[in-house]
KOLVEX-363127 format. One record per residue (C-alpha): residue number from 1; residue in three letters; x, y, z. Coordinates in Angstrom, 2 decimals, decimal comma. Each point is the difference from the previous one (the first is absolute). Example, Ala and Ser with C-alpha at 12.3 -4.5 7.8 and 13.67 -1.06 7.14 Angstrom:
2
(rec 1 'ALA' (12,30 -4,50 7,80));
(rec 2 'SER' (1,37 3,44 -0,66));
***
This chain:
216
(rec 1 'MET' (-34,58 -184,65 8,93));
(rec 2 'LYS' (-2,65 -2,65 -1,44));
(rec 3 'ILE' (-0,34 -2,62 2,58));
(rec 4 'ILE' (-1,61 -3,44 -0,93));
(rec 5 'ILE' (-1,86 -1,70 2,62));
(rec 6 'PRO' (-1,28 -3,55 -1,37));
(rec 7 'TYR' (-2,43 -1,85 2,33));
(rec 8 'ARG' (-2,30 -2,89 0,08));
(rec 9 'GLU' (-3,59 0,91 0,72));
(rec 10 'LEU' (-0,80 -3,42 1,24));
(rec 11 'SER' (3,36 -1,26 1,91));
(rec 12 'GLN' (-0,12 -3,66 1,19));
(rec 13 'ARG' (2,33 -0,55 2,69));
(rec 14 'CYS' (-1,28 2,98 1,91));
(rec 15 'LYS' (-3,64 0,92 -1,41));
(rec 16 'ASN' (-0,48 3,10 -1,31));
(rec 17 'LYS' (3,12 1,24 1,78));
(rec 18 'ASN' (0,42 3,20 -2,13));
(rec 19 'LEU' (-3,50 1,48 -0,08));
(rec 20 'ARG' (-1,59 -0,92 3,48));
(rec 21 'LYS' (0,35 2,57 2,74));
(rec 22 'PHE' (3,24 0,02 1,63));
(rec 23 'SER' (0,01 3,24 1,72));
(rec 24 'ASN' (-2,58 2,76 0,33));
(rec 25 'GLY' (-2,26 -1,16 -2,15));
(rec 26 'LYS' (2,38 -0,26 -2,80));
(rec 27 'SER' (1,62 -2,95 -1,51));
(rec 28 'LEU' (3,67 -0,65 -0,76));
(rec 29 'LEU' (-0,01 1,22 -3,62));
(rec 30 'GLU' (-1,85 3,28 0,94));
(rec 31 'ILE' (2,71 0,73 2,81));
(rec 32 'THR' (2,91 -0,79 -2,59));
(rec 33 'ILE' (-1,34 2,51 -2,48));
(rec 34 'GLU' (-0,30 2,54 2,40));
(rec 35 'LYS' (3,50 -0,37 0,50));
(rec 36 'PHE' (0,72 1,11 -3,66));
(rec 37 'THR' (-2,43 2,93 -0,09));
(rec 38 'GLU' (2,95 1,96 -1,75));
(rec 39 'HIS' (0,43 -2,71 -2,92));
(rec 40 'ASP' (-1,86 -1,63 -2,43));
(rec 41 'VAL' (-1,24 -3,11 1,04));
(rec 42 'ILE' (-0,91 -2,85 -2,47));
(rec 43 'LEU' (-2,23 -3,03 1,38));
(rec 44 'ALA' (1,03 -3,24 -1,95));
(rec 45 'SER' (-3,02 -2,67 0,54));
(rec 46 'ILE' (-2,16 -1,99 -1,75));
(rec 47 'PRO' (-2,87 2,29 -0,68));
(rec 48 'SER' (-2,74 0,62 1,85));
(rec 49 'GLU' (-2,83 2,42 1,05));
(rec 50 'ARG' (1,56 0,38 3,71));
(rec 51 'THR' (3,70 0,87 -1,39));
(rec 52 'GLN' (-1,43 2,48 -2,37));
(rec 53 'SER' (-2,10 1,49 3,03));
(rec 54 'ILE' (3,53 0,13 1,85));
(rec 55 'ALA' (1,76 1,69 -2,95));
(rec 56 'LYS' (-2,72 2,47 -0,32));
(rec 57 'LYS' (-0,19 0,95 3,58));
(rec 58 'TYR' (3,82 0,83 0,11));
(rec 59 'GLY' (0,81 0,92 -3,64));
(rec 60 'CYS' (1,98 -3,31 -0,87));
(rec 61 'THR' (0,38 -1,46 -3,31));
(rec 62 'ALA' (-1,25 -3,32 -0,24));
(rec 63 'LEU' (1,92 -2,45 -2,00));
(rec 64 'ASP' (-1,62 -3,10 -0,69));
(rec 65 'LEU' (1,88 -3,68 0,31));
(rec 66 'ASN' (-1,01 -2,97 -1,55));
(rec 67 'GLU' (-2,35 -2,78 2,12));
(rec 68 'GLU' (2,49 -2,69 -0,44));
(rec 69 'ASP' (2,54 -0,07 3,16));
(rec 70 'THR' (3,22 -0,91 -1,64));
(rec 71 'GLY' (2,46 0,62 2,64));
(rec 72 'TRP' (1,75 3,25 1,01));
(rec 73 'SER' (2,68 -0,54 -3,15));
(rec 74 'GLU' (-3,16 0,73 -2,32));
(rec 75 'LEU' (-1,86 2,51 2,06));
(rec 76 'PHE' (3,06 2,46 0,02));
(rec 77 'HIS' (0,61 -0,92 -3,84));
(rec 78 'GLU' (-3,55 0,81 -0,57));
(rec 79 'ILE' (0,04 3,31 1,88));
(rec 80 'ALA' (2,99 1,41 -1,75));
(rec 81 'THR' (-1,58 -0,74 -3,54));
(rec 82 'LYS' (-3,37 1,41 0,95));
(rec 83 'ALA' (1,41 2,93 2,36));
(rec 84 'GLU' (0,10 2,56 -3,52));
(rec 85 'SER' (-0,33 3,27 2,04));
(rec 86 'ILE' (3,33 -0,90 1,52));
(rec 87 'ALA' (3,00 0,93 -2,29));
(rec 88 'ARG' (2,19 -3,08 -0,20));
(rec 89 'ASN' (3,34 1,19 1,67));
(rec 90 'GLU' (-2,32 2,18 2,60));
(rec 91 'PRO' (0,57 -0,86 3,72));
(rec 92 'VAL' (-3,04 -1,82 1,25));
(rec 93 'CYS' (-0,64 -1,32 3,42));
(rec 94 'PHE' (-1,78 -3,31 0,35));
(rec 95 'TRP' (-1,53 -0,11 3,58));
(rec 96 'THR' (-2,50 -3,08 1,74));
(rec 97 'ALA' (-2,94 0,98 2,67));
(rec 98 'THR' (1,43 -2,62 2,15));
(rec 99 'GLU' (3,26 2,43 0,40));
(rec 100 'ILE' (-1,94 2,20 2,44));
(rec 101 'THR' (2,26 -0,69 3,00));
(rec 102 'TYR' (2,49 1,94 -1,96));
(rec 103 'PHE' (-1,30 3,20 0,70));
(rec 104 'ILE' (-0,02 -0,28 3,99));
(rec 105 'ASN' (3,94 0,80 0,00));
(rec 106 'ASN' (1,09 1,30 -3,43));
(rec 107 'THR' (-1,19 2,65 -2,98));
(rec 108 'ILE' (-0,87 -0,81 -3,37));
(rec 109 'GLN' (1,82 2,93 -1,29));
(rec 110 'ASP' (3,21 -1,54 1,54));
(rec 111 'PHE' (-0,67 -3,33 -2,03));
(rec 112 'ILE' (-1,00 1,86 -3,21));
(rec 113 'SER' (3,20 2,39 0,31));
(rec 114 'PHE' (2,51 -3,17 0,70));
(rec 115 'GLY' (-1,53 -1,73 -3,08));
(rec 116 'LYS' (-0,20 2,91 -2,45));
(rec 117 'LYS' (3,84 0,87 0,93));
(rec 118 'ASN' (0,66 -3,83 -0,85));
(rec 119 'LEU' (-1,58 0,03 -3,45));
(rec 120 'GLN' (1,48 3,47 -0,74));
(rec 121 'GLU' (3,82 -0,72 0,95));
(rec 122 'LYS' (0,58 -3,95 -0,14));
(rec 123 'ASP' (-3,11 -1,14 -2,25));
(rec 124 'LYS' (-1,20 -2,51 2,87));
(rec 125 'SER' (-3,44 -0,63 1,52));
(rec 126 'THR' (-0,61 -0,03 3,53));
(rec 127 'MET' (-1,42 -2,37 1,98));
(rec 128 'LEU' (-1,32 0,63 3,37));
(rec 129 'VAL' (1,69 -2,33 3,17));
(rec 130 'ARG' (-0,15 -0,01 3,95));
(rec 131 'LYS' (2,74 -1,60 1,88));
(rec 132 'MET' (-0,41 -3,29 1,86));
(rec 133 'LYS' (2,27 -2,11 2,51));
(rec 134 'HIS' (-1,64 -2,97 1,35));
(rec 135 'PHE' (0,95 -3,53 0,12));
(rec 136 'PHE' (-1,36 -2,25 -2,61));
(rec 137 'VAL' (-0,54 -4,09 -0,63));
(rec 138 'ASP' (-0,75 -1,19 -3,41));
(rec 139 'GLU' (-2,72 -2,58 -1,03));
(rec 140 'ASN' (1,62 -2,70 2,30));
(rec 141 'PHE' (0,44 2,12 2,95));
(rec 142 'LEU' (3,71 0,05 -0,37));
(rec 143 'PRO' (1,85 3,20 0,50));
(rec 144 'ASP' (-0,03 2,38 -3,08));
(rec 145 'ASN' (2,26 3,10 0,95));
(rec 146 'PHE' (1,75 -1,23 3,14));
(rec 147 'ASN' (1,81 -3,03 2,08));
(rec 148 'PRO' (-1,78 -1,45 3,05));
(rec 149 'GLY' (1,85 -0,55 3,07));
(rec 150 'ALA' (3,07 1,56 1,07));
(rec 151 'TRP' (0,43 2,14 -3,46));
(rec 152 'HIS' (-3,54 1,46 0,40));
(rec 153 'PRO' (0,49 3,57 -0,58));
(rec 154 'TYR' (-1,66 2,94 1,33));
(rec 155 'SER' (-2,65 1,49 -1,95));
(rec 156 'GLN' (1,74 3,13 -0,70));
(rec 157 'PHE' (2,87 -1,89 -1,51));
(rec 158 'LEU' (-2,29 -1,80 -2,55));
(rec 159 'LYS' (0,68 0,61 -3,51));
(rec 160 'GLN' (-2,73 3,00 -1,20));
(rec 161 'LYS' (-2,99 -1,09 -1,69));
(rec 162 'TYR' (-2,78 2,10 -1,78));
(rec 163 'ILE' (-3,49 -0,46 -0,22));
(rec 164 'VAL' (-0,99 0,63 -3,79));
(rec 165 'GLY' (-3,03 2,87 0,11));
(rec 166 'TRP' (-2,61 0,29 -3,01));
(rec 167 'ALA' (1,13 3,32 -1,17));
(rec 168 'SER' (2,42 1,42 -2,41));
(rec 169 'ILE' (1,11 2,95 -2,45));
(rec 170 'THR' (0,51 -1,06 -3,50));
(rec 171 'THR' (-1,05 0,71 -3,56));
(rec 172 'ARG' (-2,23 -1,67 -2,68));
(rec 173 'ASN' (3,01 -0,78 -1,95));
(rec 174 'LYS' (1,46 -1,91 2,68));
(rec 175 'MET' (-3,20 -1,77 1,21));
(rec 176 'GLU' (-0,69 -1,29 -3,77));
(rec 177 'LYS' (3,21 -1,19 -0,32));
(rec 178 'TYR' (0,64 -1,91 3,22));
(rec 179 'ARG' (-3,58 -0,55 0,85));
(rec 180 'TYR' (0,10 1,06 3,57));
(rec 181 'CYS' (-0,10 2,98 1,73));
(rec 182 'TRP' (3,94 0,37 0,49));
(rec 183 'GLU' (3,06 -1,52 -1,95));
(rec 184 'PRO' (2,60 -2,41 1,55));
(rec 185 'SER' (2,72 2,68 0,67));
(rec 186 'CYS' (-2,22 2,71 1,63));
(rec 187 'GLU' (0,62 2,09 2,95));
(rec 188 'ALA' (-1,97 -0,80 3,39));
(rec 189 'TYR' (-1,51 2,67 2,24));
(rec 190 'ILE' (-0,27 -0,93 3,69));
(rec 191 'ALA' (-2,83 1,04 1,81));
(rec 192 'LYS' (-0,75 -0,03 3,51));
(rec 193 'GLY' (-2,60 -2,25 1,50));
(rec 194 'PRO' (-2,01 -1,40 1,25));
(rec 195 'TYR' (-1,22 -2,16 -3,09));
(rec 196 'VAL' (-3,14 -2,13 -0,54));
(rec 197 'ASP' (-0,43 -1,88 -3,12));
(rec 198 'ILE' (-3,72 -0,29 -0,16));
(rec 199 'ASP' (-1,01 -3,51 -1,26));
(rec 200 'THR' (-2,14 -1,47 3,04));
(rec 201 'GLU' (-2,69 1,22 2,46));
(rec 202 'GLU' (2,31 0,33 2,71));
(rec 203 'GLU' (2,48 2,12 -1,75));
(rec 204 'PHE' (-2,85 1,96 -1,34));
(rec 205 'LYS' (-0,81 0,59 3,86));
(rec 206 'THR' (3,56 0,77 1,21));
(rec 207 'ALA' (0,61 2,47 -2,82));
(rec 208 'GLN' (-3,43 1,91 1,28));
(rec 209 'ILE' (1,28 -0,27 3,38));
(rec 210 'LEU' (3,54 1,68 -0,88));
(rec 211 'TRP' (-1,59 2,59 -2,21));
(rec 212 'LYS' (-2,83 0,96 2,51));
(rec 213 'ALA' (3,01 0,39 2,97));
(rec 214 'SER' (2,02 2,56 -3,07));
(rec 215 'ILE' (-2,78 1,96 -0,39));
(rec 216 'GLY' (-1,23 0,70 3,40));
***
């Protein structure tokens, strides 16, 4: 399967998170690429010597993106129109390097098989999610999903919610049509935890701790 990994070389909130050392001298991007050794990996990023070097090292294809940051919607549309090596209705996996904690308790083949089956049997994309049950309050610190006081439920009786991960199985046609990595009526693959969305230095370090514990 074709695996598209979009990333920023110069990420802002967590500086250089995709390319700096994460574990055993390797970056998040390098570890992620190594998880897809049996697949064709496409690195989608703003062109740079570093990206070309990584692509050459791992035998990946580099897909050059525009330098202007126009948001996720335009990014997916741009990838869909430029990834001409992928047939329009061919299943493709979209994956971000920050989804590293997925590999602690899940296999990539399970996700790919589930996604391919949904496309073949239902013509639907697959999004990656994880279960979450917590008590939430809104911006005014008022209860969002529970009633306080005598009506306060046990957490196991809360309505099930899900965290959306940054991975999907879809097609170029769907990405171009919906300008996203899945369509509104998609299916969901429920992954096992833990999960860290790496947007801050604290989250980067937390993911490092979890990853180090998982590999021994």
